[in-house]
C-alpha positions in Angstrom: -0.1 0.0 -0.2 2.2 2.7 -0.9 5.3 1.9 1.6 8.8 2.2 0.9 11.0 1.1 3.8 14.6 2.9 3.3 17.3 1.4 5.3 19.6 2.9 7.9 22.9 4.3 7.0 24.4 1.6 8.7 22.4 -0.9 7.2 23.6 -3.6 4.4 22.1 -3.5 1.1 20.4 -6.9 2.5 18.5 -5.0 5.4 15.7 -3.9 4.1 13.2 -4.6 6.6 12.1 -2.2 9.5 13.8 -3.0 12.7 16.4 -2.1 15.0 20.0 -1.3 13.6 22.9 0.2 15.9 22.9 3.9 16.3 20.5 4.8 13.4 17.1 4.5 12.7 14.4 2.8 9.9 13.0 5.1 7.8 9.5 4.0 6.6 8.1 6.2 3.9 4.3 6.0 3.1 1.9 7.3 0.6 0.2 10.3 2.1 -3.6 8.7 1.5 -1.8 5.8 3.5 0.1 7.5 6.3 -2.7 7.4 9.2 -4.2 4.1 8.2 -0.9 2.2 8.2 0.7 3.9 11.5 -2.9 3.3 13.3 -2.5 -0.6 12.4 1.0 -0.6 13.6 -0.3 0.7 16.8 -3.4 -1.7 17.1 -1.3 -4.6 16.1 1.4 -3.9 18.8 -1.3 -3.2 21.6 -2.9 -6.8 20.6 1.0 -8.3 21.0 2.0 -6.7 24.2 -1.9 -5.7 25.7 0.1 -4.2 29.2 2.5 -2.0 27.1 3.5 1.3 28.8 3.4 3.7 26.1 4.0 7.7 25.9 2.0 9.2 23.3 2.2 13.1 21.9 -0.5 15.3 20.6 -1.0 17.8 18.0 -1.7 17.8 14.1 0.6 15.2 13.3 -0.9 12.1 15.1 -4.4 13.4 15.0 -5.3 11.7 11.7 -3.7 8.6 12.9 -5.8 8.3 16.3 -8.7 8.9 14.8 -8.0 5.9 12.0 -6.7 3.3 15.8 -9.6 4.7 17.6 -12.4 2.2 16.4 -10.4 -0.7 17.5 -7.3 0.2 19.6 -7.6 -1.6 23.0 -5.8 0.1 25.6 -7.8 -1.4 28.6 -4.7 -3.1 30.0 -1.9 -0.5 28.8 -0.3 2.5 30.8 -0.7 5.9 29.0 1.6 8.7 29.7 1.1 11.9 28.0 4.2 13.6 26.9 4.1 16.9 27.5 1.5 20.0 28.6 1.7 23.6 27.6 1.2 26.2 30.1 -2.4 27.0 29.5 -5.7 27.5 31.6 -7.1 24.2 32.3 -10.3 25.3 30.1 -7.9 25.8 27.3 -8.8 23.5 24.4 -5.3 23.7 23.5 -4.1 22.0 26.8 -2.2 18.6 25.4 -4.6 16.6 28.2 -7.5 17.9 26.6 -6.3 17.0 22.2 -5.1 13.7 23.8 -9.2 13.2 25.1 -10.7 14.6 22.6 -8.5 12.7 19.8 -8.2 9.8 21.2 -9.3 8.4 24.7 -12.4 9.8 24.6 -13.1 7.9 21.3 -12.2 4.7 22.8 -14.4 1.8 23.5 -12.7 1.5 27.2 -10.2 3.8 28.8 -6.6 2.7 29.5 -5.8 1.0 32.6 -3.9 3.7 34.0 -3.5 7.1 32.4 -0.4 9.7 33.7 -0.6 13.3 32.7 1.8 16.1 33.9 0.1 18.9 36.0 1.3 22.4 35.0 -1.0 23.9 37.8 0.8 22.2 40.4 1.5 24.6 43.4 5.2 22.4 43.3 6.3 22.4 39.6 9.3 20.9 40.5 7.9 18.3 42.8 5.2 17.5 39.8 8.1 16.8 37.2 9.9 14.9 39.9 6.6 12.7 40.4 6.0 12.1 37.0 9.5 11.4 36.2 10.0 8.6 38.8 6.3 7.3 37.6 7.9 6.9 33.9 11.5 5.1 35.5 9.5 2.9 37.6 8.5 0.3 34.6 10.3 2.4 31.9 8.4 3.0 28.3 7.8 0.3 25.9 7.3 2.2 23.0 7.1 6.2 22.8 5.6 7.8 19.9 6.8 11.6 18.8 6.4 14.0 16.7 9.2 16.5 15.6 9.0 20.4 16.0 10.0 22.6 13.2 12.7 23.7 15.3 13.8 20.1 15.9 12.6 19.5 19.5 10.8 16.4 21.0 8.0 16.9 23.6 8.8 20.4 25.0 12.5 19.5 24.6 13.5 22.8 22.9 16.8 23.5 21.2 19.7 23.6 23.6 18.2 20.7 25.3 20.9 17.9 26.4 20.4 14.1 25.9 20.3 13.5 29.5 17.8 16.3 30.5 15.4 15.4 33.1 11.7 16.1 33.0 11.3 19.4 33.9 9.3 22.7 33.6 10.3 24.5 30.5 10.1 27.9 28.4 8.6 27.9 25.0 10.9 28.6 22.0 9.2 31.9 19.8 8.2 29.0 17.1 6.4 26.6 19.8 4.9 29.8 21.4 3.2 30.3 17.8 2.4 26.7 17.0 0.5 26.7 20.0 -2.1 29.3 18.9 -2.8 26.7 16.2 -4.8 25.0 18.8 -6.4 27.8 21.0 -6.4 31.4 19.2 -6.5 33.1 22.4 -3.5 31.0 24.1 -0.5 32.8 25.0 1.5 29.8 26.3 5.3 30.7 27.2 5.9 27.8 29.4 5.3 24.0 30.1 6.4 21.0 31.2 8.0 18.1 29.0 9.1 14.5 29.9 12.9 14.7 29.2 15.1 13.4 26.8 16.7 11.1 29.4 13.6 9.0 29.7 12.2 9.4 25.9 15.7 8.0 24.6 15.8 5.3 27.5 12.5 4.0 25.6 12.3 0.4 24.3 10.8 1.5 21.3 10.3 4.8 19.6 8.3 5.8 16.9 8.8 9.3 14.9 5.9 10.3 13.0 6.7 13.1 10.6 4.1 14.1 8.4 3.8 17.2 5.2 6.4 19.2 3.1 7.0 21.9 5.8 8.9 19.1 7.8 11.0 17.9 5.1 14.0 20.5 6.0 13.8 19.5 9.6 13.9 15.8 9.0 16.6 16.5 6.5 18.8 18.0 8.8 17.9 15.3 11.6 19.4 12.6 9.9 22.2 13.9 8.2 23.2 17.0 10.4 25.4 16.7 13.4 24.3 15.1 16.4 23.7 17.2 19.3 21.2 19.7 21.4 21.2 22.3 18.8 18.6 20.0 17.2 17.1 17.4 19.7 15.5 15.3 17.7 19.1 14.4 16.4 19.8 12.2 19.6 17.5 9.6 18.4 20.1 8.4 15.8 21.7 7.6 18.9 18.8 5.0 20.1 19.3 1.4 19.3 15.3 1.0 18.2 13.7 4.2 16.4 11.5 3.7 13.1 10.6 6.9 11.6 7.3 6.8 10.1 7.1 9.7 7.3 4.9 10.6 4.3 6.2 11.1 1.1 6.1 15.2 1.4 8.1 14.5 4.7 10.9 12.5 3.2 10.9 14.7 -0.1 14.5 15.8 0.3 16.0 12.4 1.5 
């Protein structure tokens, strides 16, 4: 169904199947019309195989069609779900990440997840709240983390300048991220938030990076071919042993 699997840079010509390779992600390129359904089916299949999985989920425009595609058949009743990050917005804002995940996925499921954990940006003691969430993730780890990539290369709200060992913490948003938040709530003015740190993300057993649209083509190309380092946090995924990039053809057009 319009799928192309591109071997990682360390793969041999014979290694053309999706799977973990040393220090480089595998790239699966899908036709735009197939992307959401294909990735959704992979997620449904994963939960059927491992129903008690501990999974970290993102929000935003990129995963939204995939969530819509998998909601009718996704079974998370025995799973533990972690929300990747949260904007510093009022609880009533439709742009809150928790609100988006409930609206786009969790509220559409036949049964809720066994456990659902999120960061409470309204906590009286923000540092203690981040430590609480970090401990929950560490205690059992993550079987699978789904991520999007920001136009500036951020993962979650780990903005440029973030080191690979960064903890779960409060953050200041980059100007481009502040602008993007208004796409979820036109009245929003979020300048900060909380995010799962790169340390826990990179400790995940498996990572899927979801990338769609021509506007992400440049940053995806930079992530895969430029230097690995804090200037482009997503580049650290090149050192993760089990990362798969699910991109549509527009996002992969420069590769």
